[in-house]
N, C-alpha and C positions, 0 to 999 in steps of 0.2 A: 504494500500500500504506500509506504514512504517513498519507494522508488518511483511509483507511478505519479505521486504528487510532485516529486522533485522534477521528473521529466516534464510534467504538465507545466510546472512553474517556469522551467527553462524555455519551454516552447513559447509561453506567453511573453517572457522577457525578450526572447529572440524576435518575436513578432513586433513587439513594441519598439525594439531597437531598429528593426527594418523600416517600420513606419517613420521613425524619426529620421533615419537616413534618407528615405525618400523625400520627406518634407525638406530636409536640409539641402536637397538638390535644387529646390526652387530658389533662384537667386535674382536679386534686383539687377536689372540691366540685361539679364539673359532670358528670364521667363516672365518678367513683368517689369513695368516702368514705375518708378516713384515720381509722382507729379511734383514739380517744383514748388507749387503752392496748393494746399487743399481746396477742392471745389466744394461749394455748399451742398449739403444733403437735405432731403425733405424732412427727416425726423432725426434730430441730433441725439435722441435717446436710444436709437437703434443703430445697428451696423448695416449700412446700406450697400446693396449690390444693384448697380444700374446697368442696363443694357443700352448702348448707343446703337441704333438700328435704322434701316430704311426699308419701307414696304417693297420697294422695287429691287431690293438686293436678293439674289438667289440664295446666297449663303445664309442670310437672315431668315429666309423662308424655311430652309432646312433646319436651322437652329431653333426655330420657334417652338415646335412640339417638345424639344429636349429641354429648353430653358423653362417652358411652361410647367413641365413635370417636376423639374428640379426645384423651382421656387416653392412648390407646395410642401416639400419635405424639409424646409429649413426651420430652425428653432425660432421661438417667439422673439428673440432679440435681434433677428435679422429681418430687414425690410427689403423689398424689391420694387424697382420701378423701371419703366421704359422711358428712354429719352430719344425722340426722333432726331436724326442727324440733319443739320441745316447746311448743305453744301451747294445750294442754289438750284434753280430749275425745278424739276419734278420732286427733288428731295424736299424742298420747302413746301410745295403743294401737298405732298403726302404728310408732312409734319402738321400742316394746318388741318388736314383731314383727321389725323390722330387726335389732336386736341379738341376738334369739333365733336367727334363721337364720345370722347371722354367727358366733355362738358354736358352732353346729353344723357350721360349715365349708360351708354351703350357699348363701352369699350370691351367688356368681357364677352359680350355677344358677337361683336363684329371684328375683333382683332384678327382672328384666324381667317375669317371670311374675306377680309380685305386682301390678305396675303394670297388666298386661294384664287380670288378674282384676277389678280395680276399674273400669277405664275401658272395657274392651271387653266383658267378660262381666257387668258390672253387679253384681258380687259385692263388697260393701263391706268384707268381711273385718272385721266389727264385733265378732266374738266369737271365743273360742278354738276353738269347734267348727268354724267356717268355715275358720280358719287350719289346723287339724289336717287337715281334709279336703283342702285344697289341697296341703299339704306331703307328704301320703301318696304323691303321685305322684312325689316326689323322694326317696323312701326314708326319710322321717322318721316314726318311729312316734309314737303318741300319748304314750307314756311318755317318750320322748326329748324331745318338744316341751315337755311340762309341766315336766319337770325343768329344762330350759334356761330356759324362760319365767320360772320362779320363782327362778332361781339368783342368787347374790350377784354374779357377774360381770356379768350383764345389768343388775341394779339399779345397779351401780357405773357402767356405761356410760350409763345413763339420767341419773344424777346429773351425769355429766361433760357430757352433751349439753345439759342445762339450763344449766350454767355457761357453756358455749361460746356458746349462743344469746344469753345476756345480754351476754357479752363482744363478740359480733358486732354487737349492737344492731340486729338485723334485724327488720323488721316483716312481711316477706313472703317468698315463695319462688317460683321458685328464685333463690337468691342465691349468688354466688361470693365466697369469702374467700381472698385471696392472702397467704400466709405469715403469717397471723394479724394482718396490718396494714391491709389494704385490703378494703373491701366493694364489690362490683360488682353492680348491680341492672339488670334488663332495662329497667325504666321510665326509667332515667337515660340509657341509650345506644340504646334503640330496638329491641332484639331479641336473640336467642340468639347470632347470629354476631358481633355487636358486643360482646357480653359476653365472648366468648372472645378477641376481638382486644384488648380492654382488659386481660384477664387475662394474655395473652401479653406485652403491653407492661410490665405490672407485674412479671411473672416476670423479664423481661430487666433491668428496673431493679434488682431484688433481686440478680440474678446479677452485675451490674456493681458492686454495692456490696460484694461479698465480697472 
C-alpha cells in the first residue's frame, strides 16, 4: 500500500512539474506580447479576456465556435468580451453592425448568424439593406435597426473600439487580449488551441498577482 501511495505521489508530483515546465515555456516576446501600457477593461474587478475580431475574417469564423465554448467554462473571476476591429472599410461597417445588435439586446442570437451569412451564405452584409433583411428574422424591425444604427450609444462604442485597437497595437485578427496587458496572436503560438492555452496561463498569472 505504501509503495502504491508513494508511486501515486511521485506521479502527481511529476505531472505537476511537467505542467509547470510547460507553462514556463510561455515567454513574453515569443508566445505573447506585453503591451507597453495597459488598455482599459470593462470590469476592473475581473480578469478580462477580449477577442479582437472581424465578421469578415475567415479565421475569426473558424475560431468563433471554439472561443464560444471556451468562455462558458471559465471561472467566475474571468470576464469575456468581443471587440470588433476598426481597420477601415467593411471592418468599420461590421463593427457598427456588432454594436447595433448589441444595443438591441440581440447579440447572443445573431452573432453566429452574422458570421454564417458572410462565410456560408456569401452575403457580405455590405449595406444597411442587407443587414435589415437578415435581422428581420430575429424580430428587429427596420425602424429599430436604423434608430440603433445611428444612435449616440453605438457611435460612442465605435469610438471606444478605435481607442482599444490602438491600445492593443494589433495588426490582425483574431487576437486575444488578456486583462488589457497581454496580446496573444495565433501566428506566434501556432493555432487556436495554443492561443487559448497561453490565455489561460496569463489569466492564472493575473489571478496569482491579486
